[in-house]
N, C-alpha and C positions, 0 to 999 in steps of 0.2 A: 676420214675423208672430209676435205674442206671444199666448200663452194664459196669463193670470195667475190663479193659484189662491191666493186669500187664505184662509189658515188661520184657522178660527174657534175652534179649541181648541189647547192646547199639543201634543197628540198626535193629529193628524188622520189620516184614512185614508191608507194607502200608495197612491201613484199610480205606475203603471209603464206603459211601452209594451206594448200587447197582444202576446202571443206568437203565433207562427204555429201552434203545436200545439194540439190539442184531444184530450181523452181518447177520444172516440168515433172520431176519425180514427186514433188510435194502434192501435185494435183491429182495423182493417181489414188484411187480409193484404197483405204486400209494400209497405206505405205507399201503396197504390194511390190513395187519395183525395187525397193530397198532390200528385199530379200535376196536379190542377186548379188552375191558376194564379189564376183569379178568386176561388176559395175562399180560397187562401192570402193574397192581397192583402187581402181583406175581413177575414180573421182578425186582421191586424195594423193595421187601419185606424183606430187611435185609442189612447186610454189607458184603462187599467182602474183602478178603485178597489177595494181589497181589504178584505174583512171583517176587523176586528181580533180576532175571536174565533170559535169554533165555537158554533152555537146551533141550536135547532129551533124551527119554527113549526108549531103544531097547530091545525087549523081544524075546528070542529064542523059546518060547513056553514051556519051561521046568518048573518044579514045585519048583525048588530050588531058594533061594534068589539071588545067583550069576548068574542066568539065565537072569537077567535084568541088562543092562549096562546103566549108566547115564553119560551124557557128557555136560558140560557147553559150550555154543556157543559164548560167548562174553568175554572170559577171566576172568570170575568171579571165584575168588579163593576159595570160601567157599561153593561150591555146596553141599558137604557132610554134611554141618551143618544144612541144611534145607530139603533136599530130599534124601531118601535112599531106598534101597530094603531091607525090614525087614521081612515082613510076608510071602514072597515067593508067589507061585501060581500066578505070574504075577501082583502083587500088588505093586504100587508105593506109598510110605509113605512120607507125608510132616510133618515136625516139624514146628509148626506155630509160634514159638517164643513168645507166650503169655500164661499166665495162666488167664483164663476167670473166672469172678465171677459175678453171678446174684444175685438178691435179694431173700430172702427166699420164697420158693414155686414156683420158676421159673427154668426151665431147658434151655439148649441151643440146638437148632436144628442146625446141621452142615451138609452141603452137598455141591455139586457143585453149580455154579451159576444157578439159576432156569431158565428154558426155554432156556438153552444154550445146544448146542450139540457139541461133539468133536469126530471125527472119530478115532476109534481104542482104545479108553479108556473111561471108564465111572466112575463117582464119586460114592463112597459108602457113604451112609447117616447114621448119628448117632444122637442120642438124649442123651445129657450128663447132669448129675445132678451137674451143676456148682454152685449151691447155697451152696455146702459144699466141693466139690472136691479140695484137696490141691495140686494137681499136674496137669500139662497140658495134653491135649489129642492130638492125631494126626488126620490128615485128610488123607484119603486113596482113591486112584483111582485104578481100576482094568483094566489091558489091556484086550481087548476083542478078540484079535488074535495076533499071532506072527507078529513082524514088529517094526517100529519106529514111535513114536509120538513126536510132538514138543510142548513145552510150551514156549510162548514168554515172554519177560520181561513185567511186569505189567499186565500179564494175570491173571484173578482171578482163584485161586486154591481152594478156600473155600468160602462159603457163610454162615453166621450165623444169627440167630434171636432167641429171647427168646420165650418160650412157657410155659404155665402153667403146673406145675408138676401134672401128673396123672389125668388131667381133663377128658381125653377121657374115663376113667373108669366110670365116672358118666353119660355118655351119654347113653340114652335108645332109640335105633332105633325102630321105629314103621312103619308098612305098613298099610295104610288105603285107602279106596276108595275116590277119589276126589269128588264123589257125596255126601259124608258126609259133605262137606264144600261148600255150595252153593255160598257164596260170593266169595271165592277164585276161584271156578270153573268159575263163571261169568267173572272174570278178565282174567283167562286163556283163555277162549273161545274168549273174545274180542281181546286179543293179537293174537290168532291164525287167526281170521278172517282178522285182519289188515295185518298180515304177508302174508297170502294167497293172498290177494288182491294186495299187493305190488309186490309179486313175479309174479303174473299174468301179471301185467302191465310191469314189468321189462322184462319178456320174450317176451312180445309183442312189445318191443322197444318203449314204451311210452317216449317221450322226457323228460318230467318233472321227471319221475321216474328214468330214466338213469342219469339225472343231480343230483338227490338226492343221488343216488348210494347205500345208506344203511339206515336202520332205526336206530334211535338213542335212543330208549326208555330206554334201560339199561344204555347206556353211560350217558344220562342226568339224570337218576334216576327218570323216570316218569312211573307211572302206566298207564294202558290203559284208565282209566277214567280221567287222567290228574293230579291226586294227586301224592304226592312225599312221599317216605319213610322217617322215622325219621332220618336215618343215611345213607349217601351215599358218597363215595369217588371217585373222578375222577383222583386224583393224590395222590401219597404217597410220602411225603417229609421227609426224615430221617435226623437226625443231624449227622454231621461229628464228629469223635472223637476229643476231646480236649486233647492235650498233656500237662499233668500236672507234668511231671517228672522234678525234680530239675536239673537245669543246673549246671554242675560241673565247677568250676572256677580253671583254671590251673595257679599256681603261678610260675613265672619265676625268 
């Protein structure tokens, strides 16, 4: 599976595999939130594009494009090359400096860094048919209130990952009673009983339970009966982009 990133400038955005860490998760005592495996997998579920400079966006609250003022903070001379106010209505637009191409039948999901939060501005999400699109797309953020927000140098401004084209249209959601699946219900009730017992001991300050701190069934990929599912990920390790651009030789 190839994700081809055609650089449109000599010095395009840095692309990196998304890290598992988030600043707000780091602030929680004992790294408690990092015990949530679905959260960790989502954190690393794609590649991030990083801002080449620090800048601020200030919005007056008006609906016109010039109601947003953008200012570089570190002397960066090319701010207008990659971030502009184009769509108005408090929207900040990033030109990502790449034309992305996926293999046939695959789209590209583009949003902000997953499970990341930024006060005063929110990422807008798009799904793009990059298996045929011959021109680049933009990444957009919408200011949520008048005021100023700051993006730091190397802060992620976009996160991308491929998704199958149109596959959701083939999904047929069904609602049935758990009683119709006795084996699954038995596993569910076994988990519930263990969870209830664990929480009873936890609230009773049982020393061994307090030391254990949390149950690891999902993290370890274990069913209540001790069996394991066919597929289970505890970490998602993505490949870093390989720069295959030909280096220009300058003759003197």
